[in-house]
N, C-alpha and C positions, 0 to 999 in steps of 0.2 A: 208591300204585302207578300209578294213572292219571296222576298229576302227572309222576312221573318219566319214565313212557314218552313223554309229550307233550314234555317238555323234550329227552329224547333225540332224538325225531323233528325238533324245531326246530333243534337243533344240527347234527345230521347233515344234514339237508335243506339248511340255510344253508351249511354247509361245502361240500358237493358242487356245490350249484348256484352258489355263490360261485365255486368253482374253475372250473367250466365257463364262466361268464360272463367271468371274469377272463382265462381262457385265450384265449377268442374275441376279448376287446377288445385283448389284446396282439397277437394275429395280425392284428387289424384295423389297428392303427397301423402295423405293419410292412407289410402290404399297401398301405395308404394312401400310405406313403412311396414304395414301389416303383411303384405304378400311377399316381401323380401325375406320375412322370417319363417314363411310356410313353404314357399317354392324354391327351387334351386335356380342358379344361373342357366342351366340347361334347360329347365322348364321354360323359362322367359325366353331363351334363345329360339326354341321351337315355336312358340307361340307368335313371337315378333317376326320370325321369318315368314311364317304362314300368312299372318295379316299383311305384311308387306307384299307378298305376292298377289294377295287378293286386292289390295288397294291398287297395285299397278294395273292389273287386268281389269279392274272395274271401270277404269277410264274408257276403255273401249266399249263398254256397255252403256255409259252415260253419254258418250259422244258429244260432250260440251252443250248438251240440251238445256241443262239448267241455266247457265250463264247466258245462252242465246235468248232464253225466255226474259230473263232479267234485263239484258242490254238493249234488246229491240224496242225502239221508241213507239212504233205503232203495232202493237200486237193484237192480232184478230182472233177470234174464237176458233176459226179453222185451224190457225197456226198452233193454238193450244192442244187441240185434239191430235193434230199431226205429231206435235213433240211428244205427247204421252204415249202414242202408238209407236213411234221410233225408239223411245227409251226402253219399252217393254220388249220390242223385238231384238234390239241389240243385247239387252240383259240375257235373254234366253239363249242367244248365241254363245255368249261367254261363259254361261253356266255349263252348256254342254261341252265347250273346249276345257273347262277347268275340270269337270267331273271325269272326262275320259283321258285327260291328260295328266292327271295327279300322279300317276305312276312314273311318267317320264320326269315330272317335276322333283319328286322325292328322290329319284335316281341321280338326277344332276347335282343336288345338294348333299348327296350321301346321307340322307335322313329319312329313314323308313317311316318316321311317325307322321311325316307331312301328308302322305297319301290320304289317309282317313280324315285328317283334320281339314284339308282343302275341300274334300268332298262335303263335309258337313257345313263348311263356310259359304258354299254356294248359295244356302238359304238367305244369307245377308245380302248377296248380289241381287237376288230376286227382289227382295224387299226394297233395296235402294233403287232399283229401276222403276219400281212403282211409285215411290214417294218423291223422286227427283223433281218432276214437274209441279205437283202441289206445293212442294216447300219452296220452289223458286217463285211461284205465283204469290206466295206469302211474303217473300223478300221483296218482290217487285211492289207490292202493295205497302211496303215499309212496315209490316206486322212484326216489329222486332221484339215487342213485349212478350208476345204469344211465342215466338221462336225461342227466346230465352227461357221461357217456361218449359218448353219442350225440351231444350237442352239440359237444363237442370234435372227434371224429373227422369229422363232417360238415363242420365249418368248416375242418379241416385240408384236406379235399378241395377245398373251395371256394377256399382260399388257393392251393393248388397249381395247380389248374385255371386260376384267374384269371391267374396269372404265366405260365403256359404259353402260354394262348390270346392273352394280350396281347402276348407276343413274336412269336407266329405270325400273328395277325391285325391287332394294332395298332389296334383300334377298339373301340366298345361292345359288340361281339358277346362280347368275352372276358368281361364281367360278366353278360352274359344266360346264356350257355351254362353258365358256373360256378354260377350261382344254381339252374339245373335239376339239375346234377349233385349240388349239396348236397341237394336234396330227394330224389334218387334214393338216395344213401347213408343218409338218415335212414329211408327206406322199407325198406331191407334190414337195418337194424338193429331197427326197431320191430315189423315184421309177424311175424317168426318168435317174438318174445317174448310175444306175446298170442295165445292161441288164439281164433278168431272162429268163430261158427256162422253161415253165411250164409243159412239158411232163415229167411226174416223172416215172422212172423205178423202178419197185419193186425189190430191191436188199437187201436181208435180212441181209447180212454180213455187207454191208456198213451202213445200218441203226443201226445195233447193235453196230458198232464202235462210231458213233456219239452219240447215246443214252447212252452209257457206261459212257462218260465223262458228257454229258448233264444231266444225272439223278443225278450224283454226285453234279454237280452245283446246280441243282434245290433243292436238299435236303438241301444244305447249304443255298440257298436263302429262302427256306421256313422257316428254323429256324431263319435265319438273319431277315426276315420280322416279324416274331413272336416277336424277340427281339426289333426291330426298332418300330413296331406298337403296340406291347404288351401293352405298358404303355398307348397309346391312347385308346386301347379296354378297359383297366382297368378303366381309368377315365371316358370314356364314359358310361360304364355299371354301375359303383359304384357311380359315383359323379355327372353325368349328362352332357348334351351338353354344358350348360354354363361354367361349370368348364373345360371341354375339351377345349373350345374356348380359355380360359386364359392360360390353360397349352400349348397347341398346338403353340399359339403366342410366348411363352416363349422359348419353345424348337427350334422353327424356328429362333428366334433371335441368339441363341448361335451356331446354326448349320451354319448359313450363312458364317461366316468368314473361318472357318475351312473347310468348303465344297469346296471353291475355290481351296485350295491346295490339299485336298483329291481327288476330282473329276479329277483334271488335272493329278495328279500322277497315279491313277488307269487307266484312259482311255489311257494314253500314255505308261506307264511302263508295263501294263499287255501284250499288242501285241508285245512290243519290247523285254521284258524279256522272254516271251514265246518262242522266237527264240533262246535264249541263255540258255534255261532251264537246260542244262547239265553243264553249266559253273558256278560252285559253288563259285569259287573265285570272279568272277564279282558279283554275287548275294550277297555275303557277304559284299563286299565293298559298294554296293549301299544300302544294309540294314542298315548298320552302319552309313552312311552318311545322309541318309534320316530321321532316327530316330532323329539325332542331329538337323537337319532342322526343323523337327516337334517340337522338345523342344523349339527351338527359337521362332518360329511363335506362338505356343500355349501360351507361357508365356506372350507374349505381348498383346495377344487377352484377356487372363484371367485377366491381370492388368487392361484393359479398363472396362470389364464388371463387374468385381468384385467390383470396385471402383466408377464407373461413371453410374451404371445402373439406379438409381433414376432420373437422368438428361435425360439419353437416352430414357427411357420409357415416360417420360412426353413429350419430343419433338417429338418422332417417334409415340407412339400409343395414347397418350392423357390421361386424367384423368380416364376414365372408365376401364382402363387396369392396375391400380395400384396393384391390387392382384397378378399380374404376377411377381412383382419385386424380391421377396425372391426366387421364383422358378428360375428365370434367374441367381441369384447369386449362387444357389447351382448347377444348371446345368453346369454353366461356369467352375467349378472345374474339370469336366469330359473331357474338350476339349483336354488336354494333352493326356490322355489315349485313347481317341477316335481316335485321329489321329495316335497314336502308333499302335493300333492293326489293323488299316486300312492298314498300310504298310506291316505288317506281313501277313495279308490276301492276298495281291497282290503277295507277294513272294511265298506263298504256292500254290496258283491258277496257276502262271506261271510254277510251277514245276509239275503240274498235280496232286497235293496231294488234290484231291477234296473230297474224303471220309474222310480223316483226317480232312479236313476243315469243313465238315458236322458235324462230332462228336463235334468238338469245338463249332460250331454254336447252337448245341443241348443244350449244357451247358449253353451258353450265354442267349439263349431264356428261359430256365427253370429259371435262376437266375433272369431275368428281370421280368417275371410273378409273381414269388415267392415274391421278394422284393417289387414290386409295389403294389401288393394285401395287403401285410402287411402294407406298407407305406399309403394306401388309408385311414387307419383309422385317419390319421392326415391331409387329404386334399391333395391338389396338392404339398405342401411342403414335405409331407411324401413320395408321389410318386417320387418327384425329387431326395430325397435321396437314394430311392430304385434304380433309374436309374444309379445314380453316382456309388453306390456299384457295380453294375452289370458291368458297363463298366470297373471299375477298376479290377474286378477279371478277366474279359475277356482279358483285356491288359496283365495282368500278365501270364495268362496261354497260350494265343496264341503266344506272344512274346517268352516265354520259348520253346515252341515246334519249333518255327522257328529258334531259336538259336541252337537247338539241330540238325536240319537238315543241317545248314549251319556251324556247328562246331564253333560258336561264343562264346567267352568268356564273362563272365558277366562284367569284368572290362573294356572291350572295350566299352560298352554302358555307363558306369559311367564316363569314362574318358572325361573330358571337360564339361559334362552336370551338374555334380555336382556343379560346379562353378556358372553356369547359375542359377541353382535352388536355390543356397544359396544367391546369389545376389538379385534375385527376392524376397525371403522371407525377407531379410534385408530391401529392399525398401517397401514392403507391411507393415511390422511392423512400419516402421518409419512414413508413411503416416498416419496409424491409430492413432498413438500417437500423432502426430502433429495436425491432424485434431480435435481430442479431445480436445486439449489445446488452440487452436485458436478460438476467437470469431470474426466471419466475420462481418466487419462494413457495406460494401456495398452489392452488390448482392451476395448471397450465392452461386448461380450457378456458375458465373463467378470466384469467389474466389476459390471455390473447385476445378474447372478445373485448374486453374493457379497453385494451390498447387500441384495438381496431376502431372503436366508437370515438376514443379520444382523437385519433389521428384524422379520421373521415367525418367526424361529426359536423365540422364547418362546410365541407364539401356538399354533404347531403342537404344542409339547410340552403346552401346557394342554389343547388339543383331544383329544390322545392319552389324557391322564389322565382327562378327562371321559367320553370314549368307553368306556374300560375299565370305568369306575364304573357306566355306564348298562347295559352288557352284563351285568355281574354281577348287577344289580338285576333284569334280566329273568329271569335264571335262578332267582330266588326267588319269582317270581309263583305264587301259588297257584291252580292250574287248577279244583280243585273248588269254590271260593268263588263264590256267585252273589249 
């Protein structure tokens, strides 16, 4: 009975979370098409830099409280009250730092516009501090359907506000205001759903238990944000806001497809696997199967981005974004490894190995900053190669550590995946050779797309068949076996 219930939770959670993330991604693509024709690369650069700064410093306000609430096996009402109190307290501290430090931040990046933008964005930091515990409780209770609804409606609000304010204001403020409104919508969906007792007892022992895990998560997230946003900071500081606008659009495009899978997996599997954190056999089976699924999905996405980027950018972004094409092709190569290390991250967090994870994230952050600074000498293409190398190294190291904890042999990972990778490389080589030998008579865009389908059609069908097979095998994993 326990096995059946867990599988139901996984299926239901994956479906609703996937639906929410997929809907958001579709809206992101549409919004990207519209906004890229209204705003300039410089507008996107200013908005993305300010949001990256807020995302980084928000880690200190949240202090890993949310994941601690989800991961703790025996959570008491007192701990919930303390978690809420701590999240509000840390949030107010970070808001104060951001508000009064905005001038220093804008001076560091040589972007005067950042000062007022960061001050306004502190509103979103306060909102996130309030909703983090209620949202985590909904995750803990596996309320994935409701959370997916919140995700969809909040992003619909962001979508509509972005277009409206872009047409009215015509600058980066459209993105900033819409981001705040997205958080406001989430607030009004989540707070009424969870009853919170605001009387906070001062219990040091309970606080220490939450913070022990929470601080470990925070350290991991700090380094992870340095890794995720470090390239933006480097481009913004060394290449300027216009280059950052081009680079951030390229990174967003390659992130969208794999985010659908990664977000669904992390949001669903983390709370569920946390309940089975001592069941190494179960974790091992999921680890192997999810890595195979990641290889299948990633190779299909890479095939599209690597070969049809020119067409995609022209249709989606327009002519003014053609400098992002090479960056997209380079960054697309990292999709396979990015998805892979995310799976290992989820396993390590579910087992409570937050300080091991923090050490790994420190290395990842260091490599991103180092390689992107070196690569910035060659513009956004050099930065893209720096990010690719960092993600590759992080994948190798994090996956190796996860394999050690789960006692997974390396041949278990290569089994079946080598055939997929070999077939992909064969199709890619065939497409490149065929494309170079053919002179297109009619529309080069249509002809190139048809050639792509002709060469990769069999590969996509094979991937679909293997994907269905692995999903069915996940459904028969025995939860009770240890």
